[in-house]
N, C-alpha and C positions, 0 to 999 in steps of 0.2 A: 504494500500500500504506500502510495506516494505521500510525502509530507504536504500538509495543507499550505505550507509556505510556497510551494511550487505550483499552486493551483492556477495562477494567471501567467506563468512563465511563457506559455505558448502565444500570448497576445503581445504585440509590440506596443511600446509606449506611444502615446499621442501627445504631441507638443501643443502649447497654447496657440501657436501660429496655425497648425493644422485644424484645430477646432474653429478658429476664426474664419479660415478659408471655407470650411464646410458651412458655417452660418451665413457667410456672404453669398455663397452659392444658393442656399435655400431662400434668401431674401429676394431673389430674382430681380436684381437691379436696384433695389432700394438701398439707400445709404446706411451703412452699418451704424455709424455714430449718431446720425439723426433719428434713426428708428429705435435703437436699442440702448443707447447710452444716455443716462440722465444725470443732471448735476444737482447736488444737494444744496441747501442754503449755506452750507459751510464751504462751498466751492470744490467739493469732492465729486469727481466723475465716477459714477457707479456703472460697472460693466454688466453685461448679461450673464457672464460666467467668470469664474475665477479658477486658477490653476496653481499647481505647486510652484510654478515659476514666479508667481506673484509674491511668494514668501522668501525668495532668495535675498539673503542679506538681512532678513528680519529675525531677531532673536526673541523667542517667547519668554518674557520676563514676568508674566503675570503670576503672582504667588497664589498657590492653591489655598482655598478656604474650605473648611469642613462645616457643612450644614448652614441653615438659615432659620431665623426665629420668626414666628407669626407674632406680630406686635399689635397691640390694641392702644389707640390714642384715647386719652381721657382728660377732659378739662377738669382741673381740680379746684373749682371755685368754692366747693364745699367739701371739706376733708372726709366727712362721714359718707356722703353720697358717692364721692369718687372712689373711696375704699371698697364700698359694696359693689360698684360697677367693675372694679378691677378683679375682685375675687370671683365674681360671676363670669367675667370674660376668661379668666384663667381656668375655670372649671369647664368652659365650653370651647376650648381649643387654642386660646392665646397662650403664648409661651414667654412673652415679655410685655412690659407696659411702658408706654410713653405718657408721662404725666406732664401736663402744661399747668404750671403753678403761677397764678396771677399776682399774688401778694404774700407778704410775710405773716398774714393772719392765719394761714393754713397750718394746722397743728400736725407736726411730723408724725408722731406716734399714732395718731388717729388715721392718718392717710395710709400708713404702711401696716396697720394692724392685721395680723394673721397672713401677710404675704410672705411666702417662703423665699427669702433672698438667696438661699443656697441654690435654688433651681430657677429663679426668675430674674432675668436681666431687667434693669430699670434704666430708662432714658428720661432724664429730668430736664425740662425746659423752664427757665425762669424769665418772667417778663419784667424783672426788676433786678437791681444789684443790692445785695446785702451780705456782707461777709459773715456776720453773726448768724443769720438765718440759714444760709446755704451750708455753713459749717456743721449744722445739726445733721445734715445728710452725709457729709464727708466722714464724720466719725463712725458711720456704719460700715465703712469699707474695711474688709479684712480678706485674707487669702481664701477663705472658705465660701465667699459669696460668688454668685454667677457673674456679677459685674454691675456697677453703677456708672453711668455716663452722663456727664454734666454739660448742659448747654447754657452758658452765660455769655453768649457771643455778642460782645459790645460793638463790633464792626457791622454785624448784621443789623443790630438796632439802629446804628447810624445810617446804613444804606436804606433801610425800610422807612424810617421816620424823618430822616434829615437832621437828626440831633443825637448827641450823646445822652446817656441817662442824666449825667451832671455836666462834667467838662471832660475834655480829652485826658487831662492829667489825672483827675480823680477817678475816672473810669478805668484807666490802665493801672492805677494804684490798687484799686479793689480787684481788678482782674488778676493781677500778679499774686495778691494774697489768696484769692480763691484757687488759683492754679497750684500754689504751694500746698494747700490743704488737700485738694481733690486729685491732683496728678492726672487730670482728665480735661481734655479740650475738645469742643465741638465746633466745626466749621459748618454753619448753616448756609448751604448754597442753593436752597430751594427757590429763593427770591429771583435769582437770575433766570432760571427756566420759566417761571411763572410770569415774568415780566416780558419774555419774548427773546431772550438771548439765544443765539444758535449754540449748537453743541460744543464747538471749539471755544466760544466765549465762556460758556458755563465752566468748562474744564480749566481754562486759563485763569478766570476770575476766582475760582475755588482755590487754586494753588497759590495765586498772588495774595488772596485773603489769608490763607494759612501762613504765608511767608511773613506777613506783617506781625503775626504773633511769634513766630520763631525768632524773629529779630529781637523780641522783648524777653526771651527766656534765656537764662544763664546756661552756659555750656555744660555745667555739671548736672543741671536739672533735666536737660533735654532727653536723655535716655530713659527717664522715669515717667514721661508723659505719654498717656494713651490718647491718640487723636482719632476723633470720629468725624466723618463727613456725612451730613444729612443732605441728600440729593433728591431732586424731583425728576420723575421719569415721564418722558414724552411719548408720542405715538409712533415715532419712526423705529419700528421694532428692532431691527438688527443694529441700527446706529446706537440705540439705547443700551443694548447688550455690550456693544463695543465701548460705550461711554464709561460704564462701570470699570471695565478692564483697563481702559486708558487712564482712568483716575488712579488706579493702583500703581501703574507704571510711573506716572508723573510724581505721585507722592513718594514712591520708593527712591526716585532720583533726587528729589528735593531733600528728603530726610537724610539720605546718605551724605549730602554736602554739609549738613548741620551736626551729624552724629546723633540724630534722633532715631526713635524706633521706626524701622522701615515698613512695618505692618501698620494697618489702620483698620478701624471699624467703619463700615458703610451702612447707614440706615437709609432705606429708600422709601419714598412715598409717591403715589401717582400725581401727575400734573393737574393743576386746576385750569390751565390755559385752554384746553380743548373740551372742557365739560360744559354741558348745555342745560338750559331750562326745559326746552321743548324736546319731546321724545327722550325724556330723562333716563328711561331704562337702558338706553344705549350707553349711558355712562358706565354701566356694569361691564359691558364688553370692553370699553376703552380701558378701564382700570384693571381688568383681568390681564389684557395683553401687556400693559405697563408693568404689572407685578411679575409677569412671566419674564420680561426683559431683565428686570432687577435680579431675579433668581438665577437666570442663565448667565448673567454677567458676573455673578459672584457676590451679591450683597449679603451682609451678615444678618440683617433684619429687614423685614418688609412690613410696612404699616399701610394698610389699604385705606382708601378714601371712600366713605359712603356715597352711594349714587346720588343722594339728594343734599349733599353737604353744602352746596352753594346757595340753596334757597330754603332749607328746612333747619330748624333747631335740632340739636342732638336728640336722637330717638333710638329706642332699643331695636326696632325692626331693621332700620338701615344699617346700624352697627353690626347686628347679627349677620346680615347678608354680606357685608364687607369682610367680616372675619371668616365666614364660611367659604368665600371665594378662595381665600388662602388655605383653609383646611382642605378643600377639594384638590387644590394644586399639590399639596403635600401628601395627603393620605390616599387620594384616589388616582391622581395623575403621576405620583411618584417623583415629583420634582426635587425631592431631597435625597435621591438614591445615587446620584452621580456627582462627583466633585469636578468642578470646572468642565461642564459638558460642552462648552463651545470651543475648547482647545482643539486645534487642528482643522477647524472650519476655515477654508481659504478666504472666503469673503469676510468673515468676522475678524480674522487675524489681520487681513489687509486694512480694513476700515479702522481697527484698533490702532494700528501703527500710524496711519495717516492722521487720525484725530490727535494722537499723542504728539506727533511731530508739529502739527499746526498749532496746537495749544501751547507747546513749549516755546515756539517762536513768538507767539503773542505774549506769553508770560515774560520773556526776555525783553520784548519791546516795552512792556509796562514798567519793568524794573529800570530800564534805561531812562524812561520818562519820569522817574521819581518814585515809582512804587504804587501800590493799589490805593492807599489813602490819598496820596497826592493827586492821582487821576480821578478819584471820587470828588475831591474838593474843586478840581478844575472842570468838573462835569463831563469829562471826556468819556468815562465809562457809561454814564447815563445816555449820552448822545449815541454811542455805538449800539447799546441795547435797543434804543428807540428805532434806530435805522434797521436793525435786524427784525424787530417786531413788526415794523411797517411792511417789510418785504413779505413776511408770512401773512400779514393781514391782507395785502393786495392779492395774494394767491387765494385766500379764503373768499374775498369779495368777488373774485373772478371765477369762483367755483372750480379752481384748479387744486385747491386743498379742500377736501370734502368732509363735512361732519354730517353724517346721515341723520335725517329728521330735522335738520336745521337749515342748511343751505342747499340741500338736495333731498328729494323724497320726503319733503315736509308735509304734514297733514293739516288741512284747514280746520279740522274739528278738534285739534289739540289746543286746549285752553289752559293758561297758567296764572292768570291775574289773581284768582282767589287762593292760590297755593303758596304765595310768598310769605314766609315767616321771617326771612332774612333779606336784606337788600343785596341783590346779587351783582351789582354793578360798581364801577369805580366811584368812590365818593369824592366829588370835586369840592372839598372844603379847603380854602386857602389857609395855610398855617405858617407861622414864622419858623424858619429852619436855617441852619448854618450851611447846608448844602441842599441841592435838589434831590428829593428822595427818589428811589427806584420804585415805580408803581407796578404792581401786578395787574394784569388786564387779560380777560378771556377774549378769544377770537370772536365769539358770537354776540358780544354785548350790544353793539349798535343794532344789529339785525333783530335781536330779541326785544330791545326797547321799542322798536318800530312795531313789532308784532303785538306786544302788550298794549300799545296805544290803539291799535286797530281792532282789538277784541271787542 
C-alpha cells in the first residue's frame, strides 16, 4: 500500500500564471482585472484566486491562541441588579463578563457576589477615573483567578468626548497609579471602526494609541503589563479575520521594541456602523458573521451585540438571543475545536500581510508627524476618518454597499416610529471641547430618519 503522502504525486503542479491563463480563456475576451479584481476601501486589490506563490517571502508570525470566551456585556448602574444578571448569564452559557461601571457609587462586593473569579474572566470598563475606587478591584487579583482586565482608557475618553476627564497631567497621573496597581491596560479601538475608519486606519490608530501609553510606562514595569485590545468587527468577513491576525503581528512588533509582553488579549464586539432600525432581525445575521470573523481571526473573547441595541433599552430577550448566537457557534458549530483555523489560507494570509504592512506604514507616518495625541489635537486623524467614512457612505447611498431591508429589498409595511426607546441617531449637541471628538455614525441614519418622517 502506497503512502498517502504520494497520493497526488502523479499530478503536476499548476502555477499561478497557468491558473490565470485558464481564467482569461474562460472569460472569452472580457478583461480579467475589470471583471474579477476589486479594490477595497483600504486600496487592496482582491484577486479571484490566491496561490502558494502569493505567500512567498511572507513569514507567518501570528501567535497561536487557545480557545475563546463567550462574554456577556452588563451595564452596572445598579450593583445588585447587575450581579443577578451576571450570575444568570453565567448559568446560561456566558463564560466571562464585561461590566460597564458608570460611577464610584457601585458597591464592589455586591457587584461580584457569588461570581467565581477562578473560572470567570472579568472585563471592567470605567466611565470615570478614581484610583481609590478602581483599586478595590485590583486587590482581587491573584494567580488563582481567571483574569481581570481593566479599561480606564483616558485617550479613548479624549477621542470620544473631546476632553480629558480632568486635565492631561492629572489624567496621566491617575492612569500611571492605576496601571501600577492593576498591571492591566486596555486599548479601546472600537470608536475608530464605528466612526467609519477603514481597516488599515483602525489597525494603525490602535497601535499608535497603544504607543502613547508605552511611552509613559517605565522600562522595568513594561514586562509586567497585560495589554488588551477591544476591537469592533465589521462586515467584510475575510478582511475582519485578517484584521485580528494583523493586530497581533503589529502588537508583537511594537512590544518587542519596548521589551513589553509580546502577547495581548483581544476582546471583540460587533460593529454598530452597519446595524439598522428597519428589518432589524437582519442585525442577527450581521452580528453572527462578525462574531465568526472574530473567532476565526483568533480573538480571546467575543461579546455579541443584541439585535435591537441601537433602539431598545437593555432587555432579557435580546441579550439571551445575542448570547445564544455565540453558544451555537461554540457548542453546535464547533468553532472552539481548532486553534488558528485560518492558518495556511492563501487569501487570508495574503490580506493579513498587506493590512499589517499598510498599517505599519501609516503608524510610522503618524509617529513622524508627532504621534497619535499630536495628530488628534491637530484634527488630522478626525479628518482622515471622516474622509474614509464618507467614501463608505457614498457606496451605501449609491447602493453599491448593501444593507438588506434598508437600502435594498426594503419593505413599505415595516414601521418603526413606535418602537424607539433609545435615540438611534447622532446627537448634534454642541459642547465645549479641547479637540474635535470622533463621532460614531451608522451608515443608515439619514435614510432611516427620512423613512421615520414618512411613516
